[in-house]
KEMARLUM-438635 format. One record per residue (C-alpha): residue in three letters; y, z, x. Coordinates in steps of 0.2 Angstrom, whole numbers, padded with zeros to 4 digits, always signed. Layout:
BEGIN
AlaYZX/...
//
This chain:
BEGIN
Met-0058+0146+0023/Leu-0059+0156+0007/His-0070+0143-0001/Ile-0082+0144+0014/Leu-0083+0163+0012/Arg-0086+0162-0007/Leu-0099+0148-0004/Ala-0108+0160+0009/Ser-0109+0175-0003/Thr-0120+0165-0014/Cys-0133+0160-0001/Glu-0140+0177+0003/Phe-0139+0175+0022/Ala-0139+0194+0023/Glu-0135+0200+0041/Gln-0134+0182+0047/Glu-0119+0178+0036/Asn-0104+0181+0048/Gly-0114+0173+0062/Leu-0118+0157+0052/Ile-0100+0156+0045/Arg-0093+0157+0064/Asp-0106+0144+0069/His-0099+0132+0054/Ile-0081+0134+0060/Val-0084+0132+0078/Leu-0095+0116+0076/Gly-0082+0109+0064/Ile-0068+0109+0078/Lys-0064+0091+0083/Val-0051+0097+0096/Ser-0061+0096+0113/Gly-0049+0109+0123/Leu-0051+0122+0107/Leu-0070+0119+0106/Glu-0071+0124+0125/Asp-0061+0139+0122/Cys-0072+0145+0109/Phe-0087+0142+0119/Glu-0080+0152+0134/Lys-0077+0168+0123/Asn-0090+0181+0126/Asn-0096+0189+0109/Leu-0086+0178+0099/Gly-0085+0185+0081/Leu-0081+0178+0065/Glu-0063+0187+0064/Lys-0059+0181+0082/Ala-0065+0163+0078/Ile-0053+0162+0063/Glu-0039+0169+0072/Ile-0041+0156+0086/Val-0042+0142+0074/Arg-0027+0148+0064/Ala-0017+0150+0079/Ala-0021+0132+0085/Glu-0017+0125+0068/Ala+0000+0133+0067/Ser+0004+0127+0085/Arg+0000+0109+0081/Lys+0011+0110+0065/Gln+0026+0117+0076/Ile+0024+0103+0089/Arg+0024+0090+0075/Lys+0039+0097+0067/Met+0048+0098+0084/Lys+0043+0080+0087/Tyr+0049+0071+0072/Glu+0062+0081+0066/Thr+0078+0072+0069/Ala+0096+0080+0070/Thr+0110+0079+0057/Val+0127+0074+0065/Asn+0142+0076+0053/Phe+0157+0065+0060/Val+0173+0056+0056/Arg+0178+0040+0064/Lys+0195+0034+0063/Arg+0197+0015+0060/Lys+0203+0007+0076/Thr+0217-0005+0076/Leu+0212-0023+0080/Ile+0226-0034+0087/Asn+0225-0052+0084/Arg+0206-0052+0079/Arg+0201-0057+0062/Ser+0217-0053+0055/Arg+0221-0057+0037/Phe+0239-0059+0040/Asn+0250-0062+0054/Met+0262-0048+0056/Asn+0276-0044+0068/Asn+0273-0028+0079/Thr+0285-0018+0069/Asn+0284-0005+0054/Asn+0287-0015+0038/Thr+0294-0006+0022/His+0288-0006+0004/Glu+0296-0003-0012/Met+0288+0009-0023/Asn+0273+0003-0032/Val+0273-0014-0022/Pro+0257-0021-0016/Cys+0253-0017+0003/Asn+0246-0033+0010/Glu+0237-0024+0023/Leu+0229-0009+0013/Asp+0227-0020-0002/Val+0233-0005-0012/Tyr+0248+0001-0021/Ile+0260+0013-0014/Asp+0263+0026-0027/Ser+0273+0039-0017/Val+0285+0049-0029/Thr+0294+0058-0015/Val+0304+0045-0007/Asn+0310+0028-0012/Glu+0302+0018+0002/Thr+0286+0021+0012/Lys+0282+0014+0030/Cys+0266+0005+0033/Glu+0259+0009+0050/Met+0245-0003+0049/Ile+0250-0017+0060/Asn+0238-0032+0060/Tyr+0225-0023+0050/Thr+0210-0030+0047/Asp+0198-0027+0031/Ser+0182-0033+0041/Ile+0168-0019+0040/Asp+0152-0020+0049/Lys+0140-0023+0034/Asn+0126-0011+0041/Ile+0136+0004+0033/Glu+0132-0003+0016/Ile+0113+0000+0019/Val+0108+0015+0011/Ser+0093+0023+0017/Glu+0079+0026+0005/Thr+0074+0043+0014/Thr+0091+0050+0019/Trp+0103+0043+0005/Tyr+0120+0043+0017/Lys+0135+0032+0015/Asn+0150+0029+0026/Ile+0165+0029+0014/Thr+0182+0024+0019/Leu+0196+0037+0015/Asp+0214+0032+0014/Val+0223+0048+0019/Asn+0242+0046+0019/His+0238+0028+0022/Lys+0228+0030+0037/Cys+0210+0025+0036/Phe+0195+0037+0041/Asp+0177+0033+0040/Val+0166+0048+0033/Asn+0149+0049+0031/Phe+0144+0055+0014/Lys+0128+0062+0006/Leu+0123+0053-0010/Asp+0118+0067-0022/Thr+0116+0062-0040/Gly+0113+0080-0045/Ala+0131+0085-0040/Glu+0145+0085-0053/Val+0159+0086-0041/Asn+0163+0078-0024/Ile+0164+0090-0009/Leu+0174+0088+0006/Pro+0171+0102+0020/Ser+0186+0110+0028/Tyr+0180+0105+0046/Ile+0181+0087+0042/Leu+0198+0088+0033/Asn+0205+0097+0049/Met+0199+0083+0060/Phe+0211+0071+0051/Lys+0228+0069+0061/Val+0237+0070+0045/Lys+0236+0085+0033/Pro+0236+0080+0014/Lys+0243+0091+0001/Leu+0230+0101-0009/Ser+0232+0106-0027/Glu+0226+0123-0033/Thr+0210+0123-0043/Asn+0202+0138-0052/Leu+0185+0128-0055/Ser+0170+0138-0051/Leu+0157+0129-0040/Thr+0139+0134-0040/Thr+0125+0127-0028/Tyr+0108+0123-0034/Gly+0102+0140-0028/Asn+0115+0148-0039/Phe+0126+0153-0025/Lys+0145+0152-0028/Leu+0157+0143-0017/Lys+0175+0145-0016/Ser+0186+0130-0016/Asp+0202+0130-0006/Gly+0210+0117-0017/Ser+0208+0099-0023/Leu+0215+0081-0019/Ile+0214+0064-0024/Ile+0210+0052-0011/Asn+0209+0032-0012/Cys+0191+0027-0006/Cys+0185+0010-0001/Thr+0168+0002+0002/Ile+0163-0015+0007/Lys+0164-0021-0011/Leu+0177-0009-0018/Thr+0195-0004-0013/Asn+0208+0008-0019/Val+0196+0019-0030/Pro+0204+0036-0033/Leu+0191+0051-0032/Pro+0194+0069-0034/Leu+0188+0079-0018/Tyr+0186+0098-0017/Glu+0189+0106-0001/Val+0176+0120+0003/Asn+0174+0130+0019/Val+0155+0124+0024/Lys+0147+0118+0038/Ser+0137+0104+0029/Lys+0138+0087+0025/Pro+0151+0080+0013/Ile+0143+0077-0004/Leu+0147+0062-0016/Gly+0142+0067-0033/Leu+0135+0058-0048/Lys+0152+0052-0055/Gly+0159+0046-0038/Cys+0142+0037-0035/Lys+0145+0027-0051/Glu+0163+0025-0048/Leu+0160+0017-0030/Lys+0145+0007-0038/Leu+0133+0014-0025/Ile+0119+0018-0039/Glu+0115+0008-0054/Arg+0107+0013-0070/Leu+0092+0002-0073/Asp+0089-0004-0091/Val+0076+0006-0101/Ile+0062-0006-0108/Glu+0058-0001-0125/Tyr+0041-0002-0131/Ser+0031+0003-0146/Val+0014+0010-0146/Ile+0002+0002-0156/Asn-0015+0009-0162/Lys-0031+0000-0165/Asn-0031+0000-0183/Glu-0013-0007-0184/Leu-0019-0021-0171/Ile-0033-0025-0181/Lys-0023-0026-0197/Gln-0009-0037-0189/Tyr-0023-0050-0183/Lys-0036-0048-0196/Asp-0041-0066-0196/Val-0046-0063-0177/Phe-0058-0048-0181/Thr-0065-0054-0196/Gly-0081-0063-0195/Ile-0087-0074-0180/Gly-0076-0088-0174/Glu-0081-0105-0168/Phe-0076-0115-0152/Pro-0064-0129-0157/Ser-0075-0143-0153/Glu-0087-0154-0161/Pro-0104-0147-0167/Tyr-0118-0147-0154/His-0132-0160-0157/Ile-0148-0155-0149/Thr-0155-0170-0141/Leu-0174-0173-0140/Lys-0184-0181-0127/Asp-0192-0198-0133/Asn-0210-0197-0142/Ser-0208-0178-0145/Val-0220-0172-0157/Pro-0214-0159-0171/Glu-0223-0141-0172/Ile-0224-0130-0186/His-0227-0111-0183/Leu-0235-0099-0196/Pro-0224-0085-0201/Arg-0229-0069-0190/Arg-0233-0052-0197/Leu-0220-0040-0199/Pro-0221-0021-0201/Gln-0217-0015-0219/Ala-0205-0002-0213/Leu-0193-0018-0204/Gln-0193-0029-0219/Pro-0179-0021-0230/Lys-0169-0020-0214/Leu-0173-0040-0210/Lys-0169-0044-0228/Ser-0152-0035-0227/Thr-0149-0045-0210/Leu-0153-0061-0217/Asn-0142-0058-0231/Asn-0127-0053-0220/Leu-0130-0068-0209/Glu-0132-0079-0224/Lys-0114-0073-0230/Glu-0105-0076-0213/Gly-0113-0093-0211/Ile-0124-0090-0198/Val-0140-0095-0207/Ser-0144-0105-0222/Lys-0158-0104-0235/Val-0170-0119-0233/Asn-0178-0126-0249/Lys-0184-0143-0243/Pro-0199-0149-0231/Thr-0193-0149-0212/Asp-0202-0157-0197/Trp-0199-0142-0187/Val-0202-0123-0191/Gln-0200-0110-0177/Ser-0207-0092-0176/Leu-0194-0078-0177/Val-0192-0064-0163/Ile-0184-0048-0169/Thr-0179-0034-0158/Glu-0169-0019-0163/Lys-0152-0015-0154/Pro-0148+0003-0148/Asn-0137+0005-0162/Gly-0151+0002-0175/Asn-0146-0016-0180/Leu-0158-0031-0178/Arg-0156-0045-0166/Leu-0165-0062-0172/Cys-0171-0074-0159/Leu-0180-0091-0161/Asp-0196-0092-0152/Pro-0195-0111-0149/Arg-0208-0112-0135/Asp-0214-0130-0141/Leu-0196-0136-0144/Asn-0189-0130-0128/Lys-0201-0142-0119/Val-0194-0158-0127/Ile-0176-0153-0128/Lys-0164-0163-0115/Arg-0153-0151-0105/Glu-0135-0154-0100/His-0138-0145-0083/Tyr-0121-0137-0083/Gln-0119-0124-0068/Ile-0116-0107-0073/Pro-0105-0096-0062/Cys-0114-0082-0053/Thr-0106-0064-0048/Ala-0101-0069-0031/Asp-0091-0084-0037/Ile-0082-0074-0050/Leu-0078-0060-0037/Ser-0071-0073-0025/Arg-0057-0077-0038/Leu-0053-0059-0041/Lys-0048-0057-0023/Gly-0029-0052-0022/Lys-0027-0049-0041/Lys-0021-0032-0048/Ile-0022-0034-0066/Ile-0040-0040-0074/Ser-0044-0042-0092/Ile-0062-0042-0099/Val-0065-0051-0115/Glu-0082-0049-0123/Leu-0088-0063-0134/Lys-0099-0054-0146/Asp-0114-0064-0152/Gly-0108-0078-0140/Phe-0120-0092-0144/Trp-0115-0091-0163/His-0098-0097-0159/Val-0105-0114-0156/Pro-0109-0123-0172/Leu-0123-0135-0174/Asp-0123-0152-0183/Glu-0136-0156-0198/Val-0149-0163-0189/Ser-0150-0149-0175/Ser-0148-0136-0189/Glu-0164-0142-0197/Ile-0173-0142-0181/Cys-0169-0124-0179/Thr-0178-0119-0195/Phe-0188-0103-0194/Asn-0199-0094-0206/Thr-0198-0076-0212/Pro-0208-0066-0225/Phe-0194-0070-0238/Gly-0195-0089-0235/Arg-0188-0102-0222/Tyr-0170-0102-0215/Lys-0160-0112-0203/Phe-0147-0109-0190/Asn-0130-0116-0194/Lys-0124-0110-0176/Leu-0133-0111-0159/Pro-0147-0098-0160/Phe-0153-0087-0146/Gly-0169-0094-0137/Ile-0164-0113-0136/Val-0166-0118-0119/Ser-0150-0127-0117/Ala-0139-0112-0126/Pro-0133-0104-0111/Glu-0126-0120-0102/Val-0118-0127-0119/Phe-0110-0110-0122/Gln-0103-0109-0104/Lys-0097-0127-0104/Arg-0087-0124-0120/Asn-0081-0108-0115/Gln-0073-0115-0099/Lys-0064-0128-0108/Leu-0053-0115-0117/
//
């Protein structure tokens, strides 16, 4: 809304400004009922139009919130005793006794009571089978059912996994729902919430916790008189193996200069395709042609001489000091960066060259192969034709004249009619 008002202030609408803004707002309404209400209003002004639209927007947000908001229910579920159903051990319906520090076959834990010499096990025909759906942790809610062994009685408590918490919290109302009251230890620990609010702990206790994968994992829990979800902190989540720390992938950043230095042979000069030199095949009874050298502006001659010297050092061209049957003209164009591009003008030679007629893919062919691909690399073959070497006979056919004498191409020159097909064929073989 502020953007529209600022924009209108720069348009010099004068007295019509409020009316035009109002019309823009009303005509932009896509809710049919709201649009009809605006048209039914007599003398609808700008302020009233803004008020109607904002009220409708607030109502829609509230309805959406009421529609999709789900209630959070805290619950404690006591494990039911199952008789003669998927039992691990056959036991009599009597209370068995255990000596101190002797494994309990039903609880799969050690009895570590220090107040009496023997402890009764009240779990008859106890089964450790748990519905596996409690092992699924929602990506959005992060709640988890944890089995608490309170005085050798098992209770399922729904905890919220909070990796930002340093301690485990068990609200008093849940602890009071247990039929057995565990003994609390006094604590002077000061608990602080995320909003820097102080919480008073009524005490702490250590309870053996179980999941489908782990049993008898002692965790410290702090009793707090709050009406909220039980919280399992970072350390508790690690102890019960509910979260895992992913390995960090180490990588080093390499800059352009280091990359060029490391692969110096790749970035030096112009490479060649790993294949036999290309032989230019001429038609039978072809007649060689010799073209006269073309005039070149005096201003370009020093730049042409420098370009020829560089190409000769790289092995692209060579000086010719003997008679040849074919002599082509040279076409010189200047690149945007100021360098010269040298091409042959083999109009007579192209008429007698036998082409290989290799199909070159079009843009549509390439785009069809990219369907569904996520990572695409683009490699530019600079001076691509010069990656194809010529044999000695073909090199002499590609002789050209300059104001500084004759030269020949040792690599496939630009301008030859068969050059694109030969280059594409060798490029696709890589």
